Structure formats: C-alpha cells, structure tokens
VEXTOR-897880 format. One record per residue: x, y negated, z negated of N, C-alpha, C, O in turn; residue in one letter. Coordinates in steps of 0.2 Angstrom, whole numbers, padded with zeros to 4 digits, always signed. Example, Ala and Ser with C-alpha at 12.3 -4.5 7.8 and 13.67 -1.06 7.14 Angstrom:
REM residues 2
+0066+0028-0039+0062+0022-0039+0066+0016-0039+0071+0017-0042a +0064+0011-0035+0068+0005-0036+0064+0000-0039+0067-0006-0040s 
***
This chain:
REM residues 84
+0160-0625-0235+0164-0621-0240+0162-0614-0239+0157-0612-0239m +0168-0611-0239+0168-0603-0238+0167-0600-0245+0167-0603-0250s +0166-0593-0245+0165-0589-0251+0171-0588-0254+0172-0587-0260i +0177-0589-0250+0184-0588-0252+0186-0594-0257+0189-0593-0262m +0184-0599-0255+0185-0605-0259+0182-0605-0266+0185-0608-0270e +0177-0602-0267+0173-0602-0273+0176-0597-0278+0176-0597-0284n +0179-0591-0275+0182-0586-0279+0187-0588-0284+0192-0593-0282d +0187-0585-0289+0192-0585-0294+0198-0580-0293+0197-0575-0290v +0204-0583-0294+0210-0578-0292+0209-0572-0296+0207-0572-0302p +0210-0566-0294+0210-0559-0297+0214-0559-0304+0219-0563-0305p +0212-0556-0308+0216-0555-0314+0221-0550-0313+0221-0546-0309r +0226-0551-0317+0233-0547-0317+0230-0540-0320+0227-0540-0326r +0232-0535-0316+0231-0528-0319+0237-0526-0323+0242-0527-0321i +0236-0522-0328+0241-0519-0332+0243-0523-0338+0239-0527-0340g +0247-0522-0341+0248-0525-0349+0251-0532-0348+0255-0532-0343r +0250-0536-0352+0252-0543-0351+0260-0544-0352+0263-0541-0357p +0263-0548-0348+0271-0548-0350+0273-0550-0357+0269-0554-0360p +0278-0547-0358+0281-0548-0365+0285-0554-0366+0287-0556-0371r +0287-0557-0360+0292-0563-0361+0288-0568-0356+0285-0567-0351y +0289-0574-0359+0287-0579-0354+0292-0581-0349+0290-0585-0344s +0298-0579-0349+0303-0581-0344+0302-0575-0339+0299-0570-0341g +0305-0577-0333+0304-0572-0327+0309-0567-0327+0315-0569-0327r +0308-0560-0328+0313-0555-0328+0314-0553-0321+0309-0552-0317r +0320-0550-0319+0322-0547-0313+0322-0540-0313+0325-0538-0318q +0320-0537-0309+0321-0529-0309+0328-0527-0306+0330-0529-0301t +0331-0523-0310+0338-0521-0308+0339-0514-0309+0339-0512-0314f +0340-0510-0303+0341-0502-0304+0349-0501-0304+0353-0505-0300s +0350-0495-0307+0357-0493-0306+0357-0485-0308+0352-0483-0309f +0362-0482-0307+0363-0475-0309+0367-0474-0315+0371-0479-0316r +0366-0469-0319+0370-0468-0324+0370-0460-0325+0366-0456-0323i +0374-0458-0329+0375-0450-0330+0371-0448-0335+0368-0452-0339t +0369-0442-0335+0364-0439-0340+0366-0441-0346+0362-0442-0351d +0372-0440-0348+0375-0442-0354+0374-0449-0357+0372-0450-0363e +0375-0453-0353+0374-0460-0354+0367-0462-0355+0365-0467-0359m +0362-0458-0352+0354-0459-0353+0353-0457-0359+0349-0460-0363r +0355-0451-0361+0353-0449-0368+0356-0453-0373+0353-0453-0378q +0362-0457-0373+0365-0461-0378+0360-0467-0377+0357-0469-0383q +0358-0469-0372+0353-0475-0372+0346-0473-0376+0343-0477-0380l +0344-0467-0374+0338-0465-0377+0338-0465-0385+0334-0467-0388i +0344-0463-0387+0346-0462-0395+0345-0469-0397+0342-0470-0402g +0349-0474-0394+0349-0480-0396+0343-0484-0397+0342-0488-0401a +0338-0482-0392+0332-0485-0392+0328-0482-0398+0326-0486-0402v +0328-0476-0399+0325-0474-0405+0327-0477-0412+0324-0477-0417r +0333-0478-0412+0336-0482-0418+0334-0489-0418+0333-0491-0424i +0335-0492-0413+0334-0500-0413+0326-0502-0412+0325-0507-0414s +0323-0497-0410+0315-0500-0408+0314-0504-0402+0308-0507-0400g +0319-0505-0399+0318-0509-0392+0316-0504-0387+0317-0498-0388r +0314-0507-0381+0312-0503-0375+0318-0502-0372+0323-0505-0374s +0318-0496-0367+0325-0495-0364+0327-0501-0360+0333-0502-0359l +0323-0504-0357+0325-0511-0353+0328-0516-0358+0333-0519-0356s +0325-0516-0364+0328-0522-0368+0335-0519-0372+0339-0522-0374e +0335-0512-0372+0342-0510-0375+0347-0511-0370+0353-0512-0372e +0346-0509-0363+0351-0511-0358+0353-0519-0358+0359-0520-0357v +0348-0522-0358+0349-0529-0357+0353-0532-0364+0358-0536-0364e +0351-0530-0370+0355-0531-0375+0362-0528-0375+0367-0532-0377y +0363-0522-0373+0370-0521-0373+0374-0524-0368+0381-0524-0369r +0371-0526-0362+0375-0529-0357+0377-0536-0360+0383-0539-0359v +0372-0539-0363+0374-0546-0366+0379-0546-0371+0383-0551-0372a +0379-0541-0375+0384-0539-0380+0390-0539-0376+0395-0542-0379r +0390-0536-0371+0398-0534-0368+0401-0540-0366+0407-0541-0366s +0396-0544-0363+0399-0551-0361+0401-0556-0367+0406-0560-0366f +0398-0555-0372+0400-0559-0378+0407-0556-0381+0412-0560-0383l +0407-0549-0381+0414-0546-0383+0420-0547-0379+0425-0547-0381e +0419-0548-0372+0423-0550-0368+0426-0558-0370+0432-0559-0370d +0421-0563-0372+0423-0569-0373+0427-0569-0380+0432-0573-0381r +0424-0565-0384+0428-0564-0391+0435-0562-0390+0439-0566-0393w +0436-0557-0386+0442-0554-0384+0447-0559-0382+0452-0560-0384e +0444-0563-0377+0449-0568-0374+0450-0573-0380+0456-0575-0381e +0446-0575-0383+0448-0580-0388+0453-0577-0394+0458-0580-0396r +0452-0571-0395+0457-0568-0399+0465-0568-0397+0470-0569-0400m +0464-0566-0390+0471-0565-0387+0474-0573-0387+0479-0574-0388r +0470-0578-0385+0472-0585-0385+0475-0587-0393+0480-0590-0393e +0471-0586-0397+0473-0587-0405+0479-0583-0406+0484-0586-0408t +0480-0577-0404+0486-0573-0406+0492-0576-0402+0497-0577-0405l +0491-0577-0396+0496-0580-0392+0500-0587-0395+0506-0589-0395s +0494-0591-0398+0496-0597-0400+0500-0596-0408+0504-0600-0410k +0497-0591-0411+0501-0589-0418+0508-0587-0416+0513-0589-0419l +0508-0582-0411+0516-0579-0410+0520-0583-0406+0526-0582-0407l +0518-0588-0402+0522-0592-0398+0520-0600-0399+0517-0602-0394h +0521-0602-0405+0517-0609-0406+0521-0615-0402+0518-0620-0401p +0528-0613-0400+0531-0618-0396+0529-0618-0388+0530-0623-0385d +0526-0613-0385+0523-0613-0379+0517-0617-0377+0513-0617-0382e +0517-0620-0372+0512-0624-0370+0507-0620-0365+0510-0617-0361k +0501-0621-0366+0496-0616-0361+0496-0618-0354+0493-0614-0350p 
***
C-alpha cells in the first residue's frame, strides 16, 4: 500500500457553497448603467449580485409565460368563435 492510498482527500479551501445544487459560471458584459442598477437592487434585496442576476433572469422567463397566457386569454375573449 502506498502513502497516497492512506491519504485523506484535501479539504476544500474557501467558504462552503451556499447551495446544494450545482451552479454554473456564466459571464457576460453589461453597461455601467446596468451594473449600477443591479448594485442598487442588491442593496435593497439583500441578495448577492449573482443571486440578483439569477432572480431577475428567472422572473423574465416567468413574465414571458404570463404574457403569452394573457395573449391567449385575451384572444379567446375577443374571438370566442375562433379555434386555436
């Protein structure tokens, strides 16, 4: 048996992860104005910058679905005789 086989795996350095699920790193460019808006939102919400960006992206997808459902409902109300 070699020395390496008896070794315990090294401990992870740094703060422990906040999430049990695996997070992906995603980088993108934004304007200074957008960055300042995000920083302001972070101060108000208490979320981290990454959490704020993820929250807002998720909300945009929800809003897209709500908008589509509203269009479908409005179309049904305005044109009840038409079939989808």
